MIDOSE-1310 file (N, C-alpha, C; in nm, 2 decimals, decimal comma, always signed):
residues 208
mgkn	+11,04/+8,82/+6,84/+11,11/+8,72/+6,81/+11,06/+8,58/+6,79; +11,05/+8,50/+6,66/+11,02/+8,36/+6,65/+11,05/+8,26/+6,70; +11,03/+8,13/+6,73/+11,09/+8,04/+6,78/+11,21/+7,98/+6,74; +11,18/+7,99/+6,56/+11,29/+7,95/+6,46/+11,42/+8,05/+6,48
sskk	+11,40/+8,17/+6,49/+11,54/+8,24/+6,54/+11,60/+8,24/+6,66; +11,52/+8,20/+6,78/+11,58/+8,18/+6,87/+11,70/+8,02/+6,90; +11,64/+7,93/+6,82/+11,73/+7,78/+6,81/+11,87/+7,82/+6,77; +11,94/+7,75/+6,82/+12,10/+7,76/+6,80/+12,12/+7,71/+6,65
kkir	+12,18/+7,78/+6,58/+12,22/+7,69/+6,45/+12,33/+7,58/+6,48; +12,26/+7,48/+6,44/+12,35/+7,32/+6,45/+12,49/+7,36/+6,39; +12,59/+7,32/+6,44/+12,73/+7,32/+6,42/+12,81/+7,20/+6,33; +12,81/+7,24/+6,20/+12,87/+7,07/+6,14/+13,02/+7,09/+6,12
kgef	+13,05/+6,96/+6,05/+13,16/+6,96/+6,04/+13,25/+7,02/+5,94; +13,34/+7,09/+5,96/+13,41/+7,19/+5,90/+13,36/+7,31/+5,91; +13,30/+7,35/+6,03/+13,29/+7,47/+6,07/+13,35/+7,51/+6,23; +13,38/+7,64/+6,22/+13,45/+7,64/+6,39/+13,35/+7,64/+6,49
gyfk	+13,43/+7,56/+6,57/+13,35/+7,53/+6,69/+13,27/+7,37/+6,69; +13,33/+7,30/+6,58/+13,28/+7,17/+6,57/+13,32/+7,02/+6,65; +13,45/+7,08/+6,72/+13,48/+6,97/+6,83/+13,42/+7,00/+6,93; +13,38/+7,11/+6,98/+13,32/+7,16/+7,11/+13,19/+7,11/+7,10
aekk	+13,14/+7,14/+7,00/+12,99/+7,09/+6,99/+12,96/+6,93/+7,01; +13,05/+6,86/+6,93/+13,08/+6,74/+6,87/+13,08/+6,62/+6,99; +13,15/+6,72/+7,10/+13,23/+6,63/+7,20/+13,06/+6,62/+7,31; +12,98/+6,73/+7,28/+12,90/+6,75/+7,40/+12,76/+6,65/+7,33
rrll	+12,76/+6,63/+7,22/+12,68/+6,55/+7,12/+12,71/+6,43/+7,14; +12,83/+6,35/+7,14/+12,87/+6,23/+7,15/+12,84/+6,19/+7,28; +12,88/+6,28/+7,38/+12,86/+6,24/+7,55/+12,71/+6,19/+7,57; +12,64/+6,28/+7,51/+12,49/+6,30/+7,55/+12,46/+6,12/+7,49
itla	+12,49/+6,12/+7,38/+12,43/+5,97/+7,29/+12,48/+5,88/+7,35; +12,60/+5,88/+7,42/+12,67/+5,77/+7,47/+12,63/+5,74/+7,62; +12,58/+5,83/+7,72/+12,50/+5,84/+7,81/+12,36/+5,79/+7,81; +12,29/+5,83/+7,68/+12,17/+5,74/+7,68/+12,18/+5,63/+7,63
lfvv	+12,28/+5,56/+7,56/+12,30/+5,45/+7,54/+12,31/+5,34/+7,63; +12,36/+5,40/+7,75/+12,40/+5,32/+7,86/+12,30/+5,31/+7,96; +12,21/+5,40/+7,98/+12,10/+5,41/+8,05/+11,99/+5,31/+7,99; +11,95/+5,29/+7,87/+11,87/+5,19/+7,86/+11,89/+5,06/+7,89
plfi	+12,03/+5,00/+7,84/+12,07/+4,84/+7,88/+12,09/+4,84/+8,05; +12,16/+4,95/+8,11/+12,15/+4,92/+8,27/+12,01/+4,93/+8,34; +11,94/+5,01/+8,26/+11,79/+4,99/+8,32/+11,75/+4,87/+8,33; +11,72/+4,81/+8,23/+11,67/+4,66/+8,20/+11,74/+4,56/+8,29
ffsa	+11,90/+4,60/+8,28/+11,98/+4,49/+8,41/+11,91/+4,54/+8,56; +11,91/+4,62/+8,58/+11,89/+4,65/+8,74/+11,76/+4,62/+8,76; +11,64/+4,65/+8,69/+11,51/+4,65/+8,71/+11,49/+4,50/+8,68; +11,55/+4,42/+8,60/+11,52/+4,30/+8,60/+11,59/+4,20/+8,73
wiyh	+11,72/+4,23/+8,77/+11,79/+4,22/+8,90/+11,68/+4,24/+9,02; +11,61/+4,34/+9,04/+11,53/+4,39/+9,14/+11,42/+4,30/+9,14; +11,32/+4,29/+8,99/+11,21/+4,20/+9,00/+11,22/+4,05/+9,02; +11,33/+3,99/+8,96/+11,36/+3,85/+8,99/+11,44/+3,83/+9,12
gsrl	+11,51/+3,91/+9,16/+11,59/+3,91/+9,28/+11,73/+3,83/+9,25; +11,75/+3,81/+9,12/+11,86/+3,77/+9,05/+11,93/+3,80/+8,94; +12,05/+3,81/+8,89/+12,12/+3,83/+8,79/+12,13/+3,75/+8,65; +12,08/+3,61/+8,74/+12,10/+3,52/+8,61/+11,94/+3,51/+8,53
tiwt	+11,96/+3,61/+8,46/+11,82/+3,61/+8,37/+11,87/+3,62/+8,27; +11,72/+3,61/+8,12/+11,78/+3,65/+7,99/+11,79/+3,79/+8,00; +11,73/+3,86/+8,10/+11,73/+4,02/+8,08/+11,90/+4,05/+8,11; +11,96/+3,99/+8,17/+12,12/+4,00/+8,16/+12,16/+4,01/+8,02
vvat	+12,15/+3,90/+7,98/+12,22/+3,85/+7,82/+12,15/+3,99/+7,75; +12,00/+4,01/+7,75/+11,97/+4,14/+7,67/+12,06/+4,27/+7,70; +12,03/+4,30/+7,80/+12,13/+4,40/+7,87/+12,28/+4,44/+7,81; +12,33/+4,28/+7,84/+12,51/+4,29/+7,79/+12,52/+4,31/+7,67
vgcl	+12,41/+4,27/+7,55/+12,44/+4,29/+7,40/+12,37/+4,42/+7,37; +12,29/+4,50/+7,46/+12,24/+4,62/+7,47/+12,34/+4,73/+7,45; +12,48/+4,69/+7,54/+12,58/+4,78/+7,59/+12,65/+4,79/+7,46; +12,66/+4,69/+7,39/+12,76/+4,72/+7,25/+12,75/+4,86/+7,17
pack	+12,63/+4,89/+7,15/+12,63/+5,02/+7,07/+12,68/+5,08/+7,16; +12,65/+5,13/+7,29/+12,71/+5,20/+7,39/+12,83/+5,21/+7,39; +12,91/+5,09/+7,40/+13,08/+5,08/+7,39/+13,14/+5,12/+7,27; +13,05/+5,09/+7,17/+13,11/+5,19/+7,01/+13,09/+5,31/+7,03
stvs	+12,97/+5,37/+7,08/+12,96/+5,52/+7,11/+13,08/+5,56/+7,17; +13,12/+5,49/+7,29/+13,23/+5,54/+7,40/+13,37/+5,54/+7,32; +13,41/+5,46/+7,23/+13,55/+5,49/+7,15/+13,49/+5,61/+7,09; +13,42/+5,63/+7,00/+13,38/+5,74/+6,92/+13,39/+5,86/+6,99
limi	+13,35/+5,89/+7,15/+13,35/+5,98/+7,23/+13,50/+6,02/+7,27; +13,57/+5,92/+7,28/+13,71/+5,90/+7,33/+13,79/+5,96/+7,22; +13,74/+5,93/+7,11/+13,85/+6,00/+6,97/+13,82/+6,13/+6,95; +13,70/+6,19/+6,99/+13,66/+6,33/+6,98/+13,71/+6,42/+7,08
lmrr	+13,71/+6,33/+7,20/+13,79/+6,41/+7,32/+13,91/+6,46/+7,31; +14,01/+6,40/+7,25/+14,14/+6,37/+7,25/+14,14/+6,49/+7,10; +14,08/+6,53/+7,07/+14,07/+6,68/+6,96/+14,07/+6,80/+7,03; +14,16/+6,89/+7,00/+14,16/+7,02/+7,05/+14,08/+7,11/+6,95
qmde	+14,02/+7,22/+7,04/+13,94/+7,31/+6,95/+14,02/+7,41/+6,88; +13,99/+7,44/+6,79/+14,07/+7,56/+6,70/+14,07/+7,69/+6,76; +14,16/+7,76/+6,80/+14,18/+7,86/+6,89/+14,07/+7,99/+6,82; +14,03/+8,06/+6,89/+13,92/+8,17/+6,83/+14,01/+8,27/+6,81
glyq	+14,09/+8,31/+6,85/+14,18/+8,43/+6,79/+14,22/+8,40/+6,67; +14,29/+8,25/+6,62/+14,33/+8,19/+6,51/+14,22/+8,21/+6,39; +14,10/+8,15/+6,44/+14,00/+8,14/+6,33/+13,96/+8,29/+6,28; +13,94/+8,37/+6,41/+13,90/+8,51/+6,31/+14,03/+8,57/+6,24
qirs	+14,12/+8,55/+6,27/+14,29/+8,60/+6,19/+14,24/+8,55/+6,04; +14,20/+8,40/+6,02/+14,21/+8,31/+5,88/+14,06/+8,38/+5,84; +13,93/+8,42/+5,94/+13,83/+8,43/+5,87/+13,82/+8,55/+5,81; +13,93/+8,67/+5,85/+13,95/+8,78/+5,78/+13,97/+8,80/+5,66
hege	+14,06/+8,67/+5,60/+14,12/+8,67/+5,48/+14,04/+8,57/+5,38; +13,89/+8,52/+5,43/+13,85/+8,44/+5,38/+13,80/+8,49/+5,23; +13,73/+8,60/+5,26/+13,67/+8,66/+5,14/+13,56/+8,55/+5,06; +13,57/+8,54/+4,94/+13,47/+8,45/+4,88/+13,54/+8,32/+4,85
lvma	+13,59/+8,29/+4,90/+13,68/+8,13/+4,91/+13,58/+8,03/+5,00; +13,59/+7,91/+4,94/+13,51/+7,81/+5,02/+13,60/+7,72/+5,13; +13,58/+7,74/+5,26/+13,65/+7,73/+5,38/+13,61/+7,60/+5,43; +13,73/+7,54/+5,51/+13,68/+7,42/+5,57/+13,76/+7,48/+5,69
yemy	+13,70/+7,42/+5,82/+13,80/+7,45/+5,96/+13,79/+7,33/+6,06; +13,84/+7,37/+6,13/+13,89/+7,23/+6,27/+13,85/+7,06/+6,19; +13,96/+7,03/+6,15/+13,96/+6,91/+6,08/+14,10/+6,84/+6,11; +14,06/+6,71/+6,14/+14,13/+6,60/+6,19/+14,11/+6,48/+6,09
mtfy	+14,23/+6,49/+5,99/+14,24/+6,40/+5,89/+14,27/+6,26/+5,92; +14,21/+6,15/+5,88/+14,26/+6,02/+5,90/+14,27/+5,92/+5,79; +14,40/+5,88/+5,79/+14,47/+5,79/+5,71/+14,48/+5,65/+5,77; +14,54/+5,55/+5,67/+14,58/+5,43/+5,74/+14,71/+5,46/+5,82
eksg	+14,83/+5,50/+5,75/+14,94/+5,54/+5,79/+14,95/+5,63/+5,89; +14,89/+5,73/+5,89/+14,92/+5,86/+5,98/+14,79/+5,93/+6,00; +14,78/+6,04/+6,09/+14,65/+6,12/+6,10/+14,73/+6,26/+6,12; +14,63/+6,36/+6,10/+14,69/+6,50/+6,14/+14,55/+6,59/+6,16
yvda	+14,63/+6,71/+6,22/+14,52/+6,83/+6,23/+14,53/+6,92/+6,13; +14,45/+7,01/+6,09/+14,46/+7,09/+6,00/+14,32/+7,19/+6,05; +14,36/+7,32/+6,08/+14,30/+7,43/+6,11/+14,21/+7,46/+6,02; +14,26/+7,49/+5,90/+14,19/+7,54/+5,77/+14,21/+7,48/+5,62
iavc	+14,12/+7,50/+5,59/+14,14/+7,45/+5,41/+14,06/+7,55/+5,33; +14,15/+7,61/+5,21/+14,05/+7,68/+5,11/+14,04/+7,58/+4,97; +13,95/+7,62/+4,92/+13,91/+7,55/+4,79/+13,91/+7,65/+4,69; +13,99/+7,66/+4,58/+13,93/+7,74/+4,45/+13,99/+7,67/+4,34
gndv	+13,92/+7,62/+4,27/+13,98/+7,57/+4,12/+14,02/+7,43/+4,16; +14,15/+7,44/+4,12/+14,20/+7,30/+4,15/+14,32/+7,34/+4,23; +14,27/+7,44/+4,28/+14,38/+7,48/+4,44/+14,34/+7,45/+4,55; +14,41/+7,37/+4,64/+14,34/+7,31/+4,76/+14,45/+7,37/+4,87
vgys	+14,44/+7,47/+4,97/+14,56/+7,51/+5,04/+14,51/+7,49/+5,19; +14,59/+7,44/+5,26/+14,56/+7,43/+5,40/+14,66/+7,50/+5,52; +14,65/+7,52/+5,63/+14,68/+7,55/+5,71/+14,67/+7,47/+5,88; +14,81/+7,40/+5,92/+14,81/+7,35/+6,03/+14,90/+7,40/+6,14
sdpq	+14,82/+7,41/+6,27/+14,94/+7,50/+6,38/+15,01/+7,37/+6,44; +14,95/+7,25/+6,42/+15,00/+7,13/+6,54/+15,15/+7,09/+6,48; +15,22/+7,09/+6,57/+15,36/+7,08/+6,54/+15,39/+6,91/+6,52; +15,29/+6,84/+6,56/+15,29/+6,69/+6,53/+15,23/+6,66/+6,40
tdaa	+15,18/+6,75/+6,30/+15,11/+6,71/+6,17/+15,23/+6,69/+6,12; +15,20/+6,59/+6,00/+15,30/+6,57/+5,89/+15,23/+6,63/+5,77; +15,25/+6,76/+5,76/+15,19/+6,83/+5,64/+15,23/+6,78/+5,53; +15,35/+6,73/+5,48/+15,36/+6,70/+5,33/+15,27/+6,60/+5,30
figa	+15,27/+6,46/+5,43/+15,18/+6,35/+5,42/+15,07/+6,37/+5,44; +14,98/+6,46/+5,49/+14,85/+6,47/+5,49/+14,82/+6,55/+5,36; +14,91/+6,65/+5,33/+14,85/+6,70/+5,17/+14,85/+6,59/+5,06; +14,96/+6,51/+5,06/+14,98/+6,42/+4,95/+14,85/+6,30/+4,95
eaqk	+14,83/+6,26/+5,08/+14,71/+6,18/+5,08/+14,58/+6,24/+5,04; +14,54/+6,36/+5,08/+14,43/+6,42/+5,08/+14,45/+6,42/+4,92; +14,50/+6,49/+4,85/+14,56/+6,46/+4,69/+14,52/+6,37/+4,62; +14,56/+6,25/+4,70/+14,53/+6,13/+4,60/+14,40/+6,11/+4,61
ilrk	+14,31/+6,11/+4,72/+14,18/+6,07/+4,75/+14,11/+6,15/+4,65; +14,11/+6,30/+4,66/+14,05/+6,40/+4,57/+14,06/+6,36/+4,41; +14,18/+6,34/+4,36/+14,22/+6,27/+4,23/+14,14/+6,16/+4,20; +14,13/+6,08/+4,28/+14,07/+5,97/+4,28/+13,92/+5,96/+4,25
ngyk	+13,86/+6,07/+4,33/+13,73/+6,11/+4,29/+13,70/+6,18/+4,19; +13,79/+6,23/+4,06/+13,79/+6,28/+3,98/+13,80/+6,45/+3,98; +13,91/+6,49/+4,09/+13,92/+6,64/+4,09/+14,08/+6,67/+4,06; +14,12/+6,69/+3,97/+14,24/+6,74/+3,96/+14,31/+6,85/+4,01
vhvk	+14,33/+6,80/+4,14/+14,33/+6,93/+4,22/+14,52/+6,92/+4,28; +14,56/+7,03/+4,31/+14,68/+7,04/+4,39/+14,67/+7,08/+4,55; +14,71/+7,00/+4,61/+14,70/+7,03/+4,75/+14,83/+7,06/+4,84; +14,82/+7,14/+4,89/+14,94/+7,18/+4,99/+14,89/+7,22/+5,11
ilkd	+14,96/+7,16/+5,25/+14,94/+7,21/+5,36/+15,08/+7,27/+5,42; +15,01/+7,42/+5,50/+15,14/+7,47/+5,51/+15,14/+7,48/+5,66; +15,27/+7,52/+5,73/+15,30/+7,50/+5,89/+15,28/+7,65/+5,91; +15,31/+7,75/+5,83/+15,35/+7,90/+5,85/+15,20/+7,95/+5,83
lrpf	+15,14/+8,04/+5,91/+15,01/+8,13/+5,90/+15,05/+8,27/+5,80; +15,16/+8,30/+5,82/+15,17/+8,41/+5,73/+15,13/+8,40/+5,56; +15,21/+8,27/+5,53/+15,24/+8,23/+5,39/+15,07/+8,18/+5,34; +15,01/+8,14/+5,43/+14,89/+8,07/+5,41/+14,78/+8,18/+5,42
lerl	+14,77/+8,28/+5,49/+14,69/+8,43/+5,51/+14,73/+8,48/+5,33; +14,87/+8,52/+5,28/+14,88/+8,58/+5,19/+14,84/+8,47/+5,04; +14,83/+8,35/+5,09/+14,78/+8,26/+4,99/+14,64/+8,30/+4,97; +14,57/+8,31/+5,10/+14,40/+8,31/+5,04/+14,37/+8,47/+5,01
dsmn	+14,45/+8,57/+5,03/+14,47/+8,69/+4,96/+14,47/+8,68/+4,81; +14,58/+8,60/+4,77/+14,61/+8,61/+4,64/+14,50/+8,50/+4,56; +14,44/+8,38/+4,66/+14,33/+8,31/+4,56/+14,22/+8,37/+4,55; +14,19/+8,50/+4,63/+14,04/+8,58/+4,63/+14,06/+8,66/+4,50
ehkd	+14,19/+8,71/+4,52/+14,22/+8,81/+4,38/+14,20/+8,75/+4,26; +14,30/+8,62/+4,25/+14,25/+8,57/+4,13/+14,18/+8,46/+4,11; +14,04/+8,45/+4,18/+13,96/+8,37/+4,15/+13,88/+8,32/+4,08; +13,86/+8,42/+3,99/+13,80/+8,40/+3,84/+13,89/+8,32/+3,75
slee	+14,05/+8,40/+3,76/+14,09/+8,28/+3,65/+14,17/+8,13/+3,70; +14,14/+8,12/+3,84/+14,18/+8,01/+3,91/+14,08/+7,90/+3,87; +13,92/+7,96/+3,87/+13,81/+7,86/+3,82/+13,79/+7,86/+3,67; +13,83/+7,94/+3,60/+13,84/+7,91/+3,44/+13,84/+7,85/+3,36
gikf	+13,79/+7,77/+3,29/+13,78/+7,68/+3,18/+13,79/+7,53/+3,26; +13,74/+7,51/+3,40/+13,76/+7,37/+3,46/+13,59/+7,34/+3,42; +13,60/+7,24/+3,36/+13,50/+7,17/+3,35/+13,44/+7,07/+3,44; +13,28/+7,06/+3,48/+13,23/+7,06/+3,59/+13,09/+6,99/+3,59
tpde	+13,05/+6,89/+3,60/+12,94/+6,80/+3,63/+12,88/+6,80/+3,73; +12,79/+6,87/+3,78/+12,74/+6,83/+3,90/+12,69/+6,71/+3,95; +12,71/+6,66/+4,05/+12,69/+6,55/+4,14/+12,54/+6,54/+4,16; +12,46/+6,42/+4,12/+12,32/+6,39/+4,12/+12,30/+6,38/+4,25
rypd	+12,37/+6,36/+4,35/+12,37/+6,31/+4,47/+12,35/+6,48/+4,56; +12,41/+6,55/+4,49/+12,43/+6,69/+4,57/+12,41/+6,76/+4,46; +12,31/+6,78/+4,41/+12,28/+6,89/+4,28/+12,32/+6,99/+4,32; +12,30/+7,07/+4,46/+12,32/+7,24/+4,50/+12,43/+7,26/+4,50
lsrn	+12,56/+7,16/+4,53/+12,66/+7,19/+4,54/+12,77/+7,24/+4,45; +12,87/+7,34/+4,44/+12,94/+7,35/+4,33/+13,06/+7,28/+4,34; +13,13/+7,29/+4,23/+13,26/+7,18/+4,23/+13,36/+7,23/+4,35; +13,37/+7,33/+4,41/+13,42/+7,37/+4,52/+13,38/+7,32/+4,64
elik	+13,22/+7,32/+4,63/+13,21/+7,27/+4,76/+13,20/+7,13/+4,78; +13,18/+7,05/+4,65/+13,19/+6,88/+4,63/+13,35/+6,86/+4,67; +13,46/+6,93/+4,69/+13,61/+6,90/+4,70/+13,59/+6,89/+4,85; +13,53/+7,02/+4,93/+13,53/+7,00/+5,05/+13,45/+6,94/+5,09
htil	+13,34/+6,88/+5,03/+13,27/+6,78/+5,08/+13,33/+6,63/+5,10; +13,42/+6,61/+5,00/+13,51/+6,51/+4,97/+13,62/+6,52/+5,09; +13,68/+6,61/+5,11/+13,79/+6,64/+5,22/+13,71/+6,59/+5,36; +13,62/+6,65/+5,38/+13,52/+6,64/+5,52/+13,51/+6,49/+5,54
aicl	+13,48/+6,39/+5,43/+13,46/+6,27/+5,46/+13,60/+6,18/+5,50; +13,70/+6,21/+5,48/+13,82/+6,20/+5,53/+13,85/+6,26/+5,70; +13,75/+6,31/+5,71/+13,81/+6,37/+5,88/+13,72/+6,31/+5,98; +13,77/+6,30/+6,09/+13,69/+6,27/+6,22/+13,56/+6,33/+6,25
C-alpha cells in the first residue's frame, strides 16, 4: 500500500463529518496561534526579568489572530454533527444528485442548521432535523442569494424526513427532464464545475 493511499481524505465543507473534523482543525490552529506570542512573552520576561519590555507589546499584538481564531472555534463548537444513521438513510436515496451535508446557514436576521440539500436543475430541496431552524426563512433567503448569482432556482427546506426522501427519489427519476433546456455558461473561476455543483458551491459560501 502506497503512502498516498494511507493518507486520510480531507473532509471538506458540505461533506458528512465536516463539523467534527473542523472542530479539531480549528482547535489546533487556535492553540498554535496562542503558543507563539505566549512563548515570546515568557521568554522575554525570563530573559529581561521584567514584563515591561517591547516584547510584551509584540506578544499582545500577536494574540489578536489567536483571539479571532478562538471566536471561530467557539462558533464551530456550538454546532452539532449530523447523526450518522440519518446520513446513511439520506445517502441511500442520493442517487446521482449533487448533494451537500451538515450545513449551518448564516444570514443577518437568522441562522439555521440544514442536514442535507439536493440540487437538480432549478430545484434545490433540503432537510433540517433541527426544531429551532426556521425552514421557510432559510429557504427563502438561500433562494434570494442564488437568484442574485444568476440561478433561477426554487429552494425549499423540509422539516419532515419522509417527504424529503421521496423528493430525492423523484428528482433522481426525473433528473433529465429537470435539467433539460437550462442554459449554462461555465464559470471561468471554476471551469470544472457543473451548474448543479456551482449552485452547491454558492450555498456552501453562506454556511459556517
